[in-house]
C-alpha positions as CSV (number, residue, x, y, z in Angstrom):
1,M,-16.1,113.1,-12.4
2,P,-14.4,111.1,-9.6
3,H,-11.7,112.8,-7.7
4,T,-8.7,111.0,-6.3
5,T,-8.1,111.3,-2.6
6,P,-4.5,112.0,-1.8
7,Q,-3.1,109.4,0.7
8,A,-0.6,111.9,2.1
9,A,-3.2,114.1,3.9
10,T,-4.0,113.0,7.5
11,A,-6.7,113.7,10.0
12,A,-6.7,113.3,13.7
13,W,-10.0,111.6,14.5
14,L,-11.1,112.3,18.1
15,T,-13.9,110.8,20.2
16,Q,-14.5,114.0,22.1
17,L,-13.8,117.8,21.9
18,P,-12.8,120.2,24.7
19,P,-15.7,121.2,27.0
20,A,-15.4,124.8,25.8
21,T,-16.5,123.8,22.3
22,A,-19.6,125.6,21.1
23,P,-22.7,123.6,22.2
24,A,-24.3,123.9,18.7
25,L,-21.2,122.3,17.1
26,L,-21.2,119.5,19.6
27,D,-24.9,118.9,19.1
28,W,-24.4,118.4,15.3
29,L,-21.2,116.4,15.5
30,F,-22.2,114.0,18.3
31,D,-25.9,113.6,17.5
32,Q,-26.6,109.8,17.6
33,G,-29.7,110.0,15.4
34,S,-30.0,109.9,11.6
35,L,-28.4,112.9,10.0
36,T,-30.6,112.3,7.0
37,R,-33.7,112.8,9.2
38,R,-32.2,115.9,10.8
39,L,-31.4,117.5,7.5
40,T,-34.8,116.6,6.1
41,A,-36.4,118.4,9.1
42,L,-34.1,121.4,8.9
43,S,-34.8,121.8,5.1
44,A,-38.6,121.5,5.7
45,Q,-38.7,118.4,3.5
46,H,-36.5,120.0,0.8
47,F,-33.8,117.3,1.2
48,S,-32.0,115.4,-1.6
49,V,-29.0,113.3,-2.2
50,T,-26.7,113.9,-5.2
51,P,-24.3,111.0,-6.0
52,L,-20.8,112.3,-7.0
53,N,-18.7,109.2,-7.3
54,E,-18.9,105.5,-6.5
55,G,-16.9,102.5,-7.4
56,W,-14.0,100.2,-6.4
57,Q,-10.8,102.0,-5.4
58,P,-8.0,101.7,-2.9
59,L,-9.1,103.0,0.5
60,R,-7.2,105.7,2.4
61,A,-4.9,104.7,5.2
62,D,-7.2,106.1,7.9
63,E,-10.2,104.2,6.4
64,C,-8.2,100.9,6.3
65,Q,-7.2,101.4,9.9
66,A,-10.8,102.1,11.1
67,L,-12.1,99.0,9.2
68,G,-9.2,96.8,10.4
69,L,-7.9,96.3,6.9
70,A,-4.4,96.0,5.4
71,P,-3.1,99.3,4.1
72,G,-4.1,99.9,0.5
73,A,-7.1,97.4,0.6
74,E,-9.7,98.0,-2.0
75,G,-13.2,98.9,-1.2
76,W,-16.4,100.4,-2.4
77,V,-16.4,104.2,-2.1
78,R,-19.6,106.3,-2.4
79,E,-19.4,110.0,-2.3
80,V,-22.5,112.2,-2.2
81,Y,-23.8,115.6,-1.3
82,L,-26.6,115.8,1.1
83,R,-28.5,118.9,0.0
84,G,-31.0,121.2,1.7
85,H,-33.0,123.5,-0.6
86,G,-30.6,122.4,-3.4
87,Q,-27.4,123.6,-1.5
88,P,-24.7,121.1,-0.5
89,W,-25.0,121.0,3.2
90,V,-22.9,117.8,3.8
91,F,-20.3,115.9,1.8
92,A,-20.6,112.3,2.7
93,R,-18.0,109.5,2.0
94,S,-19.0,105.9,2.8
95,V,-16.6,103.0,2.3
96,A,-16.6,99.3,2.8
97,A,-14.1,96.5,2.1
98,R,-14.6,94.5,-1.1
99,A,-14.5,91.1,0.7
100,A,-17.0,92.2,3.4
101,L,-19.5,93.5,0.8
102,E,-19.2,90.4,-1.3
103,R,-19.8,88.2,1.8
104,G,-22.5,90.5,3.4
105,G,-24.9,90.7,0.5
106,F,-25.3,94.4,0.9
107,D,-25.5,96.2,-2.5
108,L,-24.3,99.7,-2.3
109,E,-24.2,100.0,-6.1
110,T,-27.9,100.3,-6.3
111,L,-28.5,103.2,-3.9
112,G,-28.5,105.9,-6.5
113,S,-29.9,109.1,-5.0
114,R,-31.3,107.3,-1.9
115,S,-29.7,108.1,1.4
116,L,-27.4,105.4,2.9
117,G,-28.0,106.8,6.3
118,E,-31.7,106.2,6.1
119,L,-31.1,102.6,5.1
120,L,-28.7,102.1,8.0
121,F,-31.0,103.6,10.5
122,S,-34.0,101.6,9.3
123,D,-32.2,98.3,9.7
124,D,-32.0,97.4,13.4
125,A,-29.3,94.7,12.7
126,F,-26.7,97.5,12.2
127,I,-24.7,98.5,15.3
128,R,-23.3,102.0,15.3
129,H,-19.8,102.3,16.8
130,P,-18.7,105.6,18.6
131,L,-18.6,108.8,16.6
132,Q,-15.2,110.3,15.8
133,V,-14.7,113.9,14.8
134,C,-11.9,115.9,13.1
135,R,-11.1,119.0,11.0
136,Y,-11.3,117.3,7.6
137,P,-8.3,117.8,5.2
138,S,-9.4,120.0,2.3
139,A,-7.4,117.7,-0.1
140,W,-9.9,115.0,0.6
141,L,-12.9,117.1,-0.6
142,P,-14.1,117.5,-4.2
143,A,-12.3,120.5,-5.8
144,E,-15.5,122.6,-5.9
145,A,-16.1,122.0,-2.2
146,R,-12.6,122.6,-0.8
147,H,-12.6,124.7,2.3
148,E,-10.0,124.6,5.1
149,G,-11.0,123.5,8.6
150,L,-14.4,121.9,7.9
151,W,-15.7,119.8,10.8
152,A,-16.4,116.2,10.0
153,R,-17.6,113.1,11.9
154,R,-17.5,109.5,11.1
155,S,-18.7,106.2,12.5
156,R,-18.6,102.6,11.7
157,F,-21.8,100.6,11.2
158,E,-21.6,96.8,11.5
159,R,-23.9,94.0,10.7
160,D,-23.0,90.3,10.5
161,G,-19.3,90.9,9.7
162,L,-20.0,93.8,7.3
163,S,-18.5,97.1,8.3
164,L,-19.4,100.4,6.6
165,L,-17.5,103.5,7.5
166,V,-19.5,106.7,7.0
167,A,-17.9,110.1,7.1
168,E,-20.0,113.3,7.0
169,I,-18.3,116.6,6.4
170,F,-20.4,119.7,7.3
171,M,-20.3,122.4,4.7
172,P,-20.6,126.2,5.4
173,A,-24.2,126.3,4.0
174,L,-25.3,123.9,6.7
175,W,-24.1,126.1,9.5
176,Q,-25.8,129.1,7.9
177,A,-29.1,127.2,7.7
178,A,-28.7,125.8,11.3
179,A,-28.0,129.3,12.6
180,K,-31.0,130.7,10.8
181,E,-33.2,128.1,12.3
182,A,-31.8,128.7,15.8
183,R,-32.9,132.4,15.6
């Protein structure tokens, strides 16, 4: 069942964190590679994508700003869990403007349980813009995943006038799995 994302919540998206930030956190948040590939490796190939919600809806103010759109612009929203060993490790929200999708010939509607990240990283025409990070507002998460202070990252991928904004919110189970692997 789709959840609505309150417009009132805000996030301060940053391009860097203080030098005293834990190296493991920085490694995950600012890794330039494919998160899908990294999660697949961490899960020893027990990785899956669970679609939660997708469809046309008004984009949040921060998303409109990041994509250079007028406030309240409509776009395609896709929300999924990226799972390792069946546990939700990452909540991902990807958005794109309606006009850009219709022009760009990129069909997000048919992804199903396939990873958008894998698709983006396998197409050399996509340019990835700098990563931004924040503490993600819990009001923007699905009710069953609401936790205060979760770290998130996002970046914009661009190809031939099509911009996709991909946000990845790191759930507590991921940090447990990453800590276990580090031991």
